[in-house]
N, C-alpha and C positions, 0 to 999 in steps of 0.2 A: 573566535571562541573554540572552534573545533580543534585547532592546533593546541590550545591550552588543555582541552580534554584529553587529547592523545598523549601529551607529555605527562600529565598526571597519571593516567592509566598505565603507561609504560613504566614509570618509576615504581608505582605500587606493585605491578606484576613482578618485575625483576627483584624488588626488595623482598617480597614475600617468598618468592620461589627459592631464594638462596639464604633465607634466614632460619636459624634454628629456633625451635619452639613455636613456629607458626605453621606447622604442618596442616592443622585443621583449616587454615585459611588459604591454602594454595589454590590458585584459580583452576577452573575447568577450561579445557581447550577443545573446541569443536571445529571440524572442517566440513565444508559442503562444496560439491561441484555439480554443475549441470551442463551437459553438452547437448546441442540440439541442431537439427536440420530444419531450415525454413524454406518452404516452396511456395511460390506465388504464381497465380494464374489470372491474367486479365489483359487489358489493353491500355496503352499509353493514351493520354488525352492532352495533347499539346496546347489546345485552346484554353485549357484550365490549369496548365503548368503541372500536370500530374504524370509521373513516370512510375511504371510498375517496379517495385523493389527487386533487386537481384536475389536469386536463390543463393543460400549461403549455409555452410556448415560452420558453427561458431561455438565459442564458450559463452553460455548465457550467464553463468555465475561460477566463481571459484573463490571462496572466502575462508578465512580463519576467524573464529570468534572466541574471545576470552571473556569469561564470566567469573567474578570473584567477590569477596567481601572481606572487610577488616572489622573484627568483632562482629556483632550481630546487627549493627545499626548503620554501617557504611557499606554500600554495595556499588560495584562498578562493572562496566562491560565495554567491550570494543569489538567491532567487526571490520576487518580490512580485507581487501582483495579486488578482484575484477568483477564488474557487473555490467552487462549490456542491458541497461534498463530503458524501456521505451518511455519512461515517465520522468526523464529529466536528469538522470545520473550520468548518462553517456557511457563511454567505455574507458578502459585504462585502470591502472592501480590507484586506489583511493581509500580514504576512510569512509565507510558506509554508515556505521552507527557507532555511538559512544555515549557513555553516561556515567555520572558520579552522583549517587542518590543517598540521601539520609532517610533511614527507615527505623524510627524509634519504636514503633509498634507494628503489629502485623498488618493493620488495615490502612496505614498511611505511609506515603513516601514523597519526598520532594528533592529537587536538585536540578542540575543542568544536564540536558540530554540532546543528542542528535539522533533522530530516528522517527519511526512512525508514532503518531499520536492518536488520541481517541476521536476520530472523525467518522463515527459509525463503525460498521463491521469490516467491510471490504478494504477501505483505505487504511485501516489500522494494521492490517496483516502485512507481512512481508510478501513480496511478489511471488516467491516460489511456494508459498504456503496456501494460496487461495485455491479454490476448486478447479478453475480453468487455468490454461497455460499463462494467460496474462489478465490483468485487471480490465475493467470496462474501458472502452475507447475514450470516454469523457473524463477519466480519472485526473488527468493533468489539468483540466479546466477547474477542478475543485480545489486542488492543492498540489504543492510540490511533494515529492515522495519522502524526503528525509530532512525536515526542517530542524533547525537548531534553536534552543531556547531553554527557558525555565519551565518546569512542570511541577504541579502539585496534584497528587492523586490519592483519592480515598476509595477503598474497595472493601466492603464489609458483607459477609454472609449472615443472613438472619436464620435460615434453616439450611438443611442439606441442599435444597434446590433453589431457594430464593436468596436474592442479594442485590446490592446496588453498588455500582462503580461510577465515580464522577471524577473527571480530570479537567484541570485548568492549565492552560499553556500560554505563555507569552514568548513569542519567537521572532526571529528575523523575518522580514517580509520575503515574498517569493524571489526577490533578487539577491537575498542573503545578507541584508544589512538592517540596522536600526537608524541609519542616518536620517536626520531631519524629521524624526518622529515616525518613520516607517515602522510597520509592525504587522504581525499576524497573531491575533488573539483568538483563542478557541476554548470553548467549554463543551464537553461531551459527557454523555451519560449512557450507561448500559444497565438495564433492569432485568434481572434474572427472575423469571416467573415461577409460580408453584408447579407448572407443568414441566417435568424433567426435559431438559434440552432446549426449551423455548426461551428466547430473550428478545428484548426490544431495545432500540437505540435511538438517540437524538443528539444532534450537535448543532452548534451555531458558531460562526467565525466572522470576525471583523478584520478587514485588511485595509492598510494604507500603503500604497506603493506607486511606482511610476509605470503604469500599464503600457504607455506608448514610447518609453525610453527617450522622452523629451525634457526630462528634469522637471516635469509637472506632476505633483503628487495628487492622487485621486483615491477615493474610498470605495470599498466594495464589501460584499458580505456573501457568505455561503451558509446554507442550512440543509439538514437532511434528517430523515427518520427511516426506520426499517425494522424488520424482524428477522430472526435467525433461529433455525431448528436443527439440532444435531443429536439424534438419538435413534436407537434401533436400526443402525446402519443407514438411516435416511439423513441426507444433508439438503437443506432448503434455505434459501436466503432471498430477500428482496429489499431494495432501498430506493427511495425517491429523493432527488436533490433539487434545490432551488438555488440559483446562483445569480448574483448581480455584480458587475464590474470585472471585466477582463479585456484583453486586447481585441479591438473591434476590427472585423474585416468588412463591415457593412458601411456603405457610403451614407453619410449624414447621421450615423449613430455613434455617439461618444462612448468611450470605453467605460466610463463610470456609470452610464445609464443602461448599458446593454445587459439583457437578462437571458438566462438559459434555464431549461428544465431538462432533467434526465432521470431515467428509471431503468432498473434491470430486475429480472427475476431469474433464479437459477435453481437447479435441483439435481440430485444424483442419488444413486443407491449402491452401497458397497456390498458386493457378493463375495462372501468369504468361502474359501475352499479348504483351508487347513487351520481352522481355529483363529483366534484373535491375533496371533503373531505370524501368520503364514501368508500364503499367496492369496490375492484378492483381485477382483476387477470392479472398477467404479465407473460405470457409464454416467454421463452427465449432459446437461444442456443449459444454455443461457440465452435469454432474449434481452436485447438492449434497445432502448428508445432514447433519442437525443435530439432535442430541439435547440439548435445552436443560436437562435435569435427569436425567443418567444415573444418579445415585445416589438419586433420589427415586422412591417407588413410583408405578407407572403408566407409560403410554406418552407421552413428551414429544418425540417425534421429528417433524421436519418435513423434507420433501424438495422440491427445486426442479429444474426443467429450464430451461436457457437455450439458445436456438438463435439463430443470426444469421450475419451476414457482414460482413466489412470489405472495402470496395471501394477499392482504392488508385488514386488519380488520378495519383500519382507516388510512388515508393518513399520519398522523403525529404521531400515537400512537403505533400501533402494526401490525405485519404481520408474516405470516408463509412462510418459504422457503422449497421447496422440490427440491433437486438437485441431479442429477445422473451423475456420472463421469466414463467414460470408456476409456481405452487405446486402440486405434485402431491399432497401430503398434509399434514395439520396435526394437532397434538395435539387430543384431545377437549377440549371446553369452551373452545375458542379460535376466533377468527374465521378464515375463509378469506381470505387476502390476494388483492387484485386482481391480475389479469394486467397486465403493464407492457410497453409498446412504446417503445423509444428510437430515434429517428432523429437522428444527429449528424453534423455537418460539422466536421472537425478539421484544422487546418493550423498550420504553424509555419515559422520561418526561423531 
């Protein structure tokens, strides 16, 4: 399906760019690049098959994005490039996002899309747009990063501050197919409250897939709820996830029955030095709690602390991220993960 999307978008972009009389519909082209240094400090744990990752200077992201529309009701987008994503994209040149959407009115759109969907706040955002350098550790247990499928979205504002967005998505399963009835079905909602900047979210996902790669299909589900506040230079967010059905590392626990619980809370404050469009510093912190086997006897909880700062060289052009990630606790009979420091330069046009 993603190849069809890419072909359609390429034809649309080239046709419009070189057609007379369609100047108003020529697509916007954006570029983004993020270079980073990753430093790890810790000890190998051979008994648990854990090796401290190598320090590395790398390209975290280098992409070109095309956004356009034909008349006012057909919209399309595509993002291509290199992304070293910890949440399933791997490395190398690839199609990261794409979509062809029908939007007959302002508050409704439907179509085929590859990209982030409405699974709460954090999982819906692009990796480079979240407050911390990376999304929470448990993000991949909830969903793949860029699923492909059909979406139907309603987004209506009732007043200047209040509104409701609801999205239904029918997508390929986590292995990327609909074979034999496999699927990833999600419905998500964001409620914008009367308090400026405060929103609440909820989502529910049903999955049918082959968790163990043994040609046996099993069912699972995910759900989550949370709140987000972004106003007066304060950024705060917290979400709680309940998960059932994923690849099991526990003896005697089947993949379809295994359950997880996860939670995070984060906050930051933007200190501006040169007005809204100038230099700023945004210190932040995040606490993560992850119970990897909540219905399995024993303690399987891990906790993490992330602290850092985003230093804005310009509000819309470039900034530096400094991000330190430390595991506070880990389950018994598992390795202690290495500390990680990320220093990233990120810019785009």
